[in-house]
BAGU-79752 format. One record per residue (C-alpha): residue number from 1; residue in three letters; chain; x, y, z. Coordinates in Angstrom, 2 decimals. Layout:
NODE  NUM  ala  A  X  Y  Z
...
//
This chain:
NODE  1  met  A  -2.38  -1.34  -23.16
NODE  2  leu  A  -4.96  -0.51  -20.51
NODE  3  pro  A  -8.53  -0.08  -21.74
NODE  4  pro  A  -9.89  3.49  -21.77
NODE  5  gly  A  -11.34  4.47  -18.41
NODE  6  val  A  -9.27  1.96  -16.42
NODE  7  val  A  -6.84  3.40  -13.87
NODE  8  val  A  -4.44  1.13  -12.01
NODE  9  val  A  -3.07  2.12  -8.61
NODE  10  gln  A  -0.22  -0.30  -7.97
NODE  11  val  A  0.70  -0.57  -4.29
NODE  12  asp  A  4.08  -2.27  -4.79
NODE  13  asp  A  6.39  -4.19  -4.09
NODE  14  leu  A  7.62  -4.37  -7.69
NODE  15  val  A  11.00  -5.83  -6.82
NODE  16  asp  A  12.09  -8.85  -4.75
NODE  17  arg  A  8.86  -10.71  -5.48
NODE  18  gly  A  9.94  -13.00  -8.28
NODE  19  pro  A  12.89  -14.07  -10.43
NODE  20  asp  A  13.03  -10.95  -12.65
NODE  21  ser  A  12.70  -7.64  -10.81
NODE  22  gln  A  14.20  -5.72  -13.70
NODE  23  gly  A  11.68  -7.26  -16.07
NODE  24  val  A  8.82  -6.08  -13.84
NODE  25  leu  A  10.24  -2.55  -13.85
NODE  26  asp  A  10.41  -2.69  -17.64
NODE  27  val  A  6.71  -3.59  -17.84
NODE  28  val  A  5.72  -0.77  -15.48
NODE  29  ala  A  7.94  1.68  -17.37
NODE  30  gly  A  5.89  0.97  -20.48
NODE  31  phe  A  2.65  1.94  -18.75
NODE  32  leu  A  4.18  5.05  -17.17
NODE  33  glu  A  5.48  6.20  -20.54
NODE  34  arg  A  2.49  5.31  -22.76
NODE  35  gln  A  -0.42  5.79  -20.35
NODE  36  pro  A  0.84  7.94  -17.47
NODE  37  gly  A  -2.65  9.05  -16.50
NODE  38  gln  A  -3.85  5.47  -16.14
NODE  39  trp  A  -1.01  3.98  -14.07
NODE  40  ile  A  -0.37  5.33  -10.57
NODE  41  gln  A  2.75  3.80  -9.10
NODE  42  leu  A  3.25  3.80  -5.35
NODE  43  thr  A  6.47  2.92  -3.60
NODE  44  gly  A  6.88  0.04  -1.19
NODE  45  asn  A  9.57  -0.62  1.37
NODE  46  his  A  11.42  -2.81  -1.14
NODE  47  glu  A  11.71  0.11  -3.56
NODE  48  ala  A  12.46  2.65  -0.84
NODE  49  gln  A  15.65  0.80  0.10
NODE  50  tyr  A  17.12  2.04  -3.19
NODE  51  leu  A  15.97  5.65  -2.93
NODE  52  pro  A  18.23  8.42  -1.61
NODE  53  gly  A  18.38  7.98  2.16
NODE  54  gly  A  17.42  4.31  2.02
NODE  55  ala  A  19.46  1.36  3.32
NODE  56  val  A  19.58  -1.81  1.23
NODE  57  phe  A  18.34  -4.80  3.24
NODE  58  trp  A  17.55  -7.41  0.56
NODE  59  ala  A  20.05  -10.24  0.12
NODE  60  asp  A  19.83  -10.11  -3.69
NODE  61  pro  A  20.08  -6.38  -4.48
NODE  62  leu  A  18.62  -4.78  -7.58
NODE  63  gly  A  21.06  -3.96  -10.38
NODE  64  asp  A  22.30  -0.46  -11.16
NODE  65  asp  A  19.85  0.04  -14.05
NODE  66  gly  A  16.90  -0.73  -11.83
NODE  67  val  A  18.14  1.54  -9.06
NODE  68  thr  A  18.63  4.38  -11.53
NODE  69  arg  A  15.12  3.92  -12.89
NODE  70  leu  A  13.51  3.96  -9.42
NODE  71  arg  A  15.41  7.10  -8.47
NODE  72  glu  A  14.33  8.81  -11.69
NODE  73  trp  A  10.69  7.95  -11.00
NODE  74  trp  A  11.04  9.24  -7.44
NODE  75  ala  A  12.69  12.48  -8.56
NODE  76  asp  A  10.05  13.31  -11.17
NODE  77  gly  A  7.04  12.26  -9.09
NODE  78  arg  A  6.07  9.11  -10.98
NODE  79  leu  A  6.81  7.10  -7.83
NODE  80  arg  A  4.50  8.28  -5.04
NODE  81  val  A  3.91  7.51  -1.38
NODE  82  ala  A  0.12  7.68  -1.52
NODE  83  ala  A  -2.95  8.10  -3.68
NODE  84  ala  A  -6.64  8.60  -2.93
NODE  85  val  A  -9.79  7.53  -4.73
NODE  86  arg  A  -13.44  8.43  -4.39
NODE  87  thr  A  -15.77  5.49  -4.77
NODE  88  ala  A  -19.01  5.52  -6.74
NODE  89  glu  A  -20.78  5.85  -3.36
NODE  90  gly  A  -18.80  8.99  -2.53
NODE  91  asp  A  -16.44  7.52  0.07
NODE  92  glu  A  -12.76  8.44  -0.04
NODE  93  leu  A  -10.08  5.77  0.38
NODE  94  leu  A  -6.41  6.37  1.11
NODE  95  ile  A  -4.09  3.99  -0.73
NODE  96  thr  A  -0.55  3.32  0.50
NODE  97  his  A  1.80  0.38  0.53
NODE  98  ala  A  1.30  -0.58  4.19
NODE  99  gly  A  -1.40  1.70  5.57
NODE  100  leu  A  -1.37  4.94  7.54
NODE  101  thr  A  -1.35  4.29  11.27
NODE  102  leu  A  -3.26  6.37  13.79
NODE  103  ala  A  0.00  7.86  15.09
NODE  104  gly  A  1.10  8.70  11.54
NODE  105  trp  A  -2.24  10.39  10.82
NODE  106  gln  A  -1.94  12.43  14.02
NODE  107  glu  A  1.60  13.48  13.12
NODE  108  leu  A  0.28  14.76  9.81
NODE  109  ala  A  -2.09  17.05  11.75
NODE  110  glu  A  -5.10  14.76  11.28
NODE  111  pro  A  -6.11  15.39  7.66
NODE  112  gly  A  -9.87  15.10  7.35
NODE  113  ser  A  -10.01  13.33  4.00
NODE  114  ala  A  -8.09  10.70  2.10
NODE  115  gly  A  -7.23  13.25  -0.56
NODE  116  gln  A  -5.69  15.59  2.00
NODE  117  ala  A  -3.79  12.71  3.62
NODE  118  ala  A  -2.36  11.59  0.27
NODE  119  glu  A  -1.29  15.14  -0.56
NODE  120  val  A  0.50  15.55  2.75
NODE  121  leu  A  2.14  12.12  2.57
NODE  122  asn  A  3.51  12.89  -0.87
NODE  123  arg  A  5.07  16.05  0.59
NODE  124  arg  A  6.37  14.26  3.70
NODE  125  pro  A  8.35  11.30  2.38
NODE  126  asp  A  10.48  11.24  5.56
NODE  127  leu  A  7.72  9.13  7.13
NODE  128  ile  A  8.52  6.26  4.78
NODE  129  trp  A  11.75  5.43  6.58
NODE  130  arg  A  10.08  4.76  9.93
NODE  131  val  A  10.15  1.08  10.70
NODE  132  gly  A  9.26  1.03  14.39
NODE  133  asp  A  9.58  -2.32  16.14
NODE  134  his  A  9.90  -4.32  12.94
NODE  135  gly  A  6.74  -2.67  11.64
NODE  136  arg  A  4.60  -3.87  14.56
NODE  137  asp  A  4.15  -0.62  16.47
NODE  138  ala  A  2.51  2.73  15.91
NODE  139  ala  A  5.83  4.35  15.01
NODE  140  ala  A  5.92  2.46  11.72
NODE  141  gly  A  5.41  4.55  8.61
NODE  142  pro  A  3.15  3.89  5.62
NODE  143  leu  A  5.71  1.63  3.96
NODE  144  trp  A  6.37  -0.56  7.00
NODE  145  ala  A  3.30  -0.77  9.27
NODE  146  glu  A  2.13  -4.31  9.86
NODE  147  ser  A  -1.53  -5.27  9.62
NODE  148  gly  A  -3.15  -5.97  12.96
NODE  149  ala  A  -1.09  -4.61  15.83
NODE  150  ala  A  0.33  -1.54  14.08
NODE  151  leu  A  -2.48  -0.59  11.71
NODE  152  his  A  -5.84  -1.92  12.87
NODE  153  glu  A  -5.62  -2.09  16.65
NODE  154  pro  A  -4.76  1.58  17.32
NODE  155  trp  A  -7.45  2.80  14.93
NODE  156  met  A  -9.99  0.51  16.59
NODE  157  gly  A  -9.15  2.07  19.93
NODE  158  tyr  A  -9.48  5.64  18.65
NODE  159  ala  A  -12.24  7.53  20.45
NODE  160  gly  A  -12.88  9.95  17.59
NODE  161  val  A  -14.28  9.49  14.09
NODE  162  val  A  -12.10  7.44  11.74
NODE  163  pro  A  -11.84  9.91  8.84
NODE  164  phe  A  -11.58  7.59  5.84
NODE  165  gly  A  -11.14  4.02  4.74
NODE  166  gln  A  -7.85  2.63  3.47
NODE  167  val  A  -6.44  0.18  0.95
NODE  168  his  A  -2.99  -1.30  1.54
NODE  169  gly  A  -0.66  -4.13  0.61
NODE  170  his  A  2.56  -5.16  2.42
NODE  171  ser  A  1.14  -7.59  4.98
NODE  172  thr  A  -2.02  -9.40  5.93
NODE  173  val  A  -3.75  -10.67  9.06
NODE  174  val  A  -4.24  -14.14  7.55
NODE  175  arg  A  -2.18  -16.98  6.12
NODE  176  phe  A  -3.54  -17.73  2.68
NODE  177  ala  A  -1.65  -21.00  2.32
NODE  178  asp  A  -3.61  -22.79  5.05
NODE  179  arg  A  -6.45  -20.29  5.55
NODE  180  gly  A  -5.21  -19.55  9.04
NODE  181  trp  A  -5.08  -16.37  11.07
NODE  182  arg  A  -2.18  -14.28  12.33
NODE  183  val  A  -4.37  -12.29  14.74
NODE  184  thr  A  -7.00  -12.89  17.40
NODE  185  gly  A  -9.51  -10.70  19.21
NODE  186  arg  A  -11.39  -7.84  17.66
NODE  187  val  A  -9.33  -7.63  14.46
NODE  188  arg  A  -10.30  -11.17  13.59
NODE  189  gln  A  -13.90  -10.60  14.67
NODE  190  arg  A  -14.22  -7.61  12.36
NODE  191  ala  A  -12.46  -9.13  9.36
NODE  192  ala  A  -13.99  -10.70  6.26
NODE  193  val  A  -11.77  -12.66  3.88
NODE  194  asp  A  -12.15  -13.42  0.20
NODE  195  trp  A  -9.78  -16.37  0.07
NODE  196  asp  A  -9.83  -16.71  -3.72
NODE  197  ala  A  -9.26  -13.03  -4.48
NODE  198  arg  A  -6.94  -12.74  -1.45
NODE  199  his  A  -8.56  -9.61  -0.09
NODE  200  val  A  -9.09  -8.95  3.61
NODE  201  arg  A  -11.61  -6.32  4.71
NODE  202  val  A  -11.50  -5.14  8.32
NODE  203  arg  A  -14.23  -2.89  9.76
NODE  204  val  A  -12.59  -0.04  11.65
NODE  205  gly  A  -14.79  2.58  13.32
NODE  206  gly  A  -17.42  2.63  10.60
NODE  207  arg  A  -14.83  2.49  7.81
NODE  208  val  A  -13.27  -0.43  5.97
NODE  209  phe  A  -9.55  -1.09  5.64
NODE  210  thr  A  -8.91  -3.47  2.73
NODE  211  gly  A  -5.69  -5.46  2.50
NODE  212  val  A  -4.73  -6.57  -1.00
NODE  213  asp  A  -1.38  -8.25  -0.40
NODE  214  pro  A  -1.78  -11.69  -2.03
NODE  215  gly  A  1.33  -13.13  -0.38
NODE  216  his  A  3.12  -13.78  -3.66
NODE  217  gly  A  6.56  -14.33  -2.13
NODE  218  arg  A  9.19  -15.51  -4.58
NODE  219  thr  A  6.98  -17.91  -6.51
NODE  220  gly  A  3.65  -16.09  -6.84
NODE  221  ala  A  0.20  -16.99  -5.57
NODE  222  glu  A  -1.72  -19.68  -7.40
NODE  223  arg  A  -4.70  -17.38  -7.76
NODE  224  trp  A  -5.60  -13.83  -6.82
NODE  225  his  A  -7.59  -10.90  -8.17
NODE  226  pro  A  -7.02  -7.15  -8.22
NODE  227  leu  A  -9.33  -5.03  -6.13
NODE  228  val  A  -11.79  -3.47  -8.60
NODE  229  leu  A  -13.75  -0.34  -7.65
NODE  230  pro  A  -16.28  0.29  -10.44
NODE  231  gly  A  -17.06  3.96  -10.90
NODE  232  ala  A  -14.28  5.16  -8.61
NODE  233  thr  A  -12.22  8.22  -9.54
NODE  234  leu  A  -8.84  9.50  -8.49
NODE  235  val  A  -8.80  12.36  -6.01
NODE  236  glu  A  -6.39  14.89  -7.48
//
C-alpha cells in the first residue's frame, strides 16, 4: 500500500523489462484497484504495441491475459498518454514516456501549460504511433522520441519561450554502465547527471527536462531512485 499523500506517476515500460511482465502487470493492477487516485499509469511504446492499432515488435510477446488487461486499462482511461504536476514552487511539468518534442507541441496548437498539454495528449492518442526515423527526429511522438536529437536539440533551438518543463523515461543521453555520454555539444553542456539515482537534468530555454530512465534492460539496474517531488500536486 502507498502511504497517504503519496502519488506515483509511472512512466512505463511495464513489460519487456524483466523476466515476468505479467507479474509486473499484476502488481500495478493492485494499485490501480485499491488506490486509483494514488497511482497514475502512463503508457510506453512497449505497451502501445498491444493496444488497438499497434504493431507487435518485441521478440517475446506478452500473453493474452496481459494484452487483455492493457486494453481494458486503455479503454477505461486507467492507461494514459500524459500527466502533469505542479511543483511546490509553482512550476508545471509535463510527464510522458518519451517526452513531447517541439514539433509535437506545435501540432497540438502550442498549449501554454503542462496541464493543457497533458489534456490534449490524452485526447490525441494518434500521436503515440509516430516513430519518425527510429525515434531520432522531430516526427517522433511522445512514446518514441529519443533524448538528445529528437527531444532536446529542437527545443534548444526554439526562438520562443519554452512553456514548461518535462519529465520522461524511454531513453537517456548517457550510458550509466560506464558513465559515458551518447551526445556532444550543447545538450551535454547543459546536462547534469545524478549517476546513483540515474536522473539526467537538461536545461532547455529556462526550463528543465528530467530523464528518469534508469536503463534497467532485462536484468535491472544495480541501483536507482525514483524522482521525488515533495509538495507537488497533480494538475487535473
